C-alpha positions as CSV (number, residue, x, y, z in Angstrom):
1,M,0.0,0.0,0.0
2,L,1.2,3.5,-0.9
3,T,1.7,5.6,2.2
4,M,3.3,9.0,2.6
5,E,5.9,7.4,4.9
6,R,6.9,4.7,2.4
7,V,7.1,7.3,-0.4
8,A,9.3,9.6,1.7
9,E,11.5,6.6,2.7
10,R,11.9,5.3,-0.9
11,A,12.5,8.8,-2.3
12,G,15.1,9.4,0.4
13,V,13.5,12.6,1.7
14,S,11.9,13.5,5.0
15,K,8.1,13.5,5.4
16,P,8.0,17.4,5.7
17,V,9.8,17.6,2.3
18,L,7.3,15.2,0.7
19,Y,4.4,17.1,2.2
20,S,5.8,20.4,0.8
21,H,5.2,18.9,-2.6
22,F,2.1,16.7,-2.1
23,A,-0.7,17.4,0.4
24,N,-1.6,13.7,0.7
25,R,-1.6,10.3,-0.9
26,S,-4.3,11.3,-3.3
27,A,-2.2,14.1,-4.7
28,I,0.7,11.7,-5.4
29,L,-1.6,9.2,-7.1
30,I,-3.3,11.9,-9.2
31,T,0.1,13.3,-10.3
32,L,1.4,9.8,-11.3
33,I,-1.9,8.8,-13.0
34,R,-2.0,12.1,-15.0
35,E,1.6,11.6,-16.1
36,F,0.8,8.1,-17.3
37,W,-2.3,9.2,-19.2
38,D,-0.5,12.2,-20.7
39,E,2.2,9.9,-22.0
40,I,-0.3,7.6,-23.5
41,D,-2.3,10.4,-25.1
42,R,0.8,11.9,-26.6
43,D,1.9,8.5,-28.0
44,V,-1.6,7.7,-29.4
45,M,-2.1,11.1,-31.0
46,A,1.5,11.3,-32.4
47,G,0.8,8.9,-35.2
48,V,-2.7,10.0,-36.0
49,T,-3.5,10.8,-39.6
50,R,-6.7,12.5,-40.6
51,N,-7.7,9.5,-42.8
52,E,-6.6,6.8,-40.4
53,S,-9.2,4.0,-40.2
54,P,-11.0,3.5,-37.0
55,E,-9.6,-0.1,-36.8
56,N,-6.0,1.2,-37.1
57,F,-6.7,3.9,-34.5
58,A,-8.1,1.2,-32.1
59,E,-5.2,-1.1,-32.7
60,R,-2.6,1.7,-32.1
61,S,-4.5,2.8,-28.9
62,I,-4.5,-0.8,-27.5
63,A,-0.8,-1.3,-28.4
64,T,0.2,2.0,-26.8
65,Y,-1.7,1.3,-23.6
66,F,-0.2,-2.2,-23.2
67,D,3.3,-0.9,-24.0
68,A,2.9,1.8,-21.3
69,L,1.7,-0.8,-18.8
70,E,4.8,-2.9,-19.5
71,R,7.2,0.0,-19.4
72,G,5.7,1.2,-16.1
73,G,5.9,-2.3,-14.6
74,V,4.4,-3.3,-11.3
75,A,4.6,0.3,-9.9
76,I,2.3,1.8,-12.5
77,Q,0.1,-1.2,-12.6
78,A,-0.4,-0.9,-8.8
79,I,-1.1,2.8,-9.1
80,L,-3.7,2.2,-11.8
81,S,-5.5,-0.4,-9.8
82,T,-5.7,1.7,-6.6
83,G,-7.3,5.0,-5.9
84,G,-10.9,4.1,-6.6
85,E,-11.7,4.4,-3.0
86,E,-10.4,7.9,-2.9
87,P,-12.9,10.4,-4.3
88,D,-10.3,12.9,-5.6
89,V,-8.5,10.2,-7.5
90,E,-11.7,8.8,-8.9
91,A,-12.9,12.2,-10.0
92,V,-9.7,12.7,-12.0
93,R,-10.0,9.3,-13.5
94,L,-13.6,9.9,-14.6
95,A,-12.7,13.3,-16.0
96,H,-9.9,11.8,-18.1
97,F,-12.3,9.0,-19.3
98,R,-14.9,11.6,-20.4
99,R,-12.2,13.8,-22.2
100,T,-10.8,10.7,-24.0
101,E,-14.3,9.6,-25.0
102,E,-15.1,13.1,-26.4
103,I,-11.9,13.2,-28.5
104,W,-12.3,9.6,-29.8
105,G,-16.0,10.1,-30.3
106,A,-15.3,13.0,-32.6
107,R,-12.9,10.8,-34.6
108,Y,-15.6,8.1,-34.9
109,Q,-18.3,10.6,-35.9
110,R,-16.1,11.9,-38.7
111,S,-14.6,8.6,-39.9
112,L,-17.8,6.5,-39.7
113,G,-20.5,9.1,-40.2
114,L,-22.1,8.2,-36.9
115,A,-24.5,10.3,-34.9
116,P,-22.7,12.1,-32.1
117,S,-24.3,9.9,-29.4
118,A,-23.4,6.7,-31.3
119,A,-19.9,7.9,-31.9
120,H,-19.5,8.7,-28.2
121,A,-20.8,5.3,-27.3
122,A,-18.3,3.7,-29.6
123,A,-15.5,5.7,-28.0
124,G,-16.7,4.7,-24.5
125,V,-16.8,1.1,-25.4
126,L,-13.3,1.2,-26.9
127,R,-11.9,3.0,-23.8
128,S,-13.7,0.6,-21.5
129,A,-12.4,-2.4,-23.4
130,I,-8.8,-1.2,-23.3
131,A,-9.1,-0.4,-19.6
132,G,-10.8,-3.7,-18.9
133,A,-8.1,-5.7,-20.7
134,G,-5.4,-3.8,-18.9
135,A,-7.2,-4.4,-15.6
136,F,-7.3,-8.1,-16.3
137,F,-3.6,-8.2,-17.2
138,I,-2.8,-6.3,-13.9
139,A,-5.0,-8.6,-11.8
140,H,-3.7,-11.8,-13.3
141,P,0.1,-11.8,-13.0
142,R,0.4,-15.0,-15.1
143,A,-1.6,-13.5,-18.0
144,S,0.4,-12.8,-21.1
145,S,0.5,-9.2,-22.2
146,D,0.5,-10.3,-25.8
147,Q,-2.5,-12.5,-25.2
148,C,-4.5,-9.8,-23.4
149,R,-3.6,-7.3,-26.2
150,A,-4.6,-9.8,-28.9
151,V,-7.9,-10.6,-27.4
152,C,-8.7,-6.9,-26.8
153,E,-7.7,-6.1,-30.4
154,A,-9.9,-8.9,-31.7
155,V,-12.9,-7.8,-29.8
156,V,-12.5,-4.1,-30.4
157,V,-11.4,-4.2,-34.1
158,G,-14.1,-6.8,-34.8
159,G,-16.6,-4.4,-33.2
160,M,-15.3,-1.5,-35.2
161,K,-15.6,-3.4,-38.5
162,E,-19.2,-4.3,-37.6
163,L,-19.9,-0.6,-36.6
164,K,-18.5,0.5,-39.9
165,R,-20.6,-2.1,-41.8
166,R,-23.7,-1.0,-40.1
167,A,-23.0,2.7,-40.6
168,M,-22.3,2.1,-44.3
169,G,-25.6,0.3,-44.4
170,K,-27.2,3.4,-43.0
171,E,-28.7,1.6,-40.1
172,S,-30.8,4.3,-38.4
173,A,-29.8,3.4,-34.8
174,L,-26.2,4.5,-35.6
175,L,-27.1,7.6,-37.6
176,D,-29.9,9.0,-35.4
177,D,-29.1,10.8,-32.2
178,M,-29.8,8.2,-29.4
179,S,-30.0,10.8,-26.7
180,G,-33.4,12.1,-27.7
181,S,-32.3,15.7,-28.1
182,P,-31.4,17.2,-31.4
183,G,-27.7,17.9,-31.8
184,A,-26.7,16.2,-28.6
185,G,-23.0,15.7,-28.5
186,E,-22.2,18.2,-31.2
187,D,-20.3,20.4,-28.8
188,A,-17.8,17.6,-28.1
189,V,-17.1,17.4,-31.9
190,A,-16.6,21.1,-32.1
191,K,-13.8,21.0,-29.4
């Protein structure tokens, strides 16, 4: 368990020095989690092209996430699997998830011609699938990263292909706004 005492000891500083930089355990977790996500966001977006297929974007996002989990090792894996019981950490996590879903949703709206709400749902499912596969990998030390990544890619990319097929077939459930209000979600695309 991460405690201020253990962090100070491992960093080779006194507790007062640590407290001068971080108010509490939540502040440390939030800083580390934000750095992790910022790195992933930069890596995912670095290779984005305007005409990249949704499937390629999904595959690259999955690969980037698992690469970051492996680079971060046990430490980042432990940090990502804790903090849910701390409201400040959970609020930051949820805000990041919403921001990611808005950005990815805008991509899916443009690339697949989906209604804003359907594109946002696709982005949420992709983000959840990646996080779920990562959580499985973290919770099961004997699980192979390559196997978890491959299963996640198969599920997500297969779903993306089906989504694309349905959108091209002009299935109304994907083209109509599912929220019940005209233009819902358009502000996320404008960002």
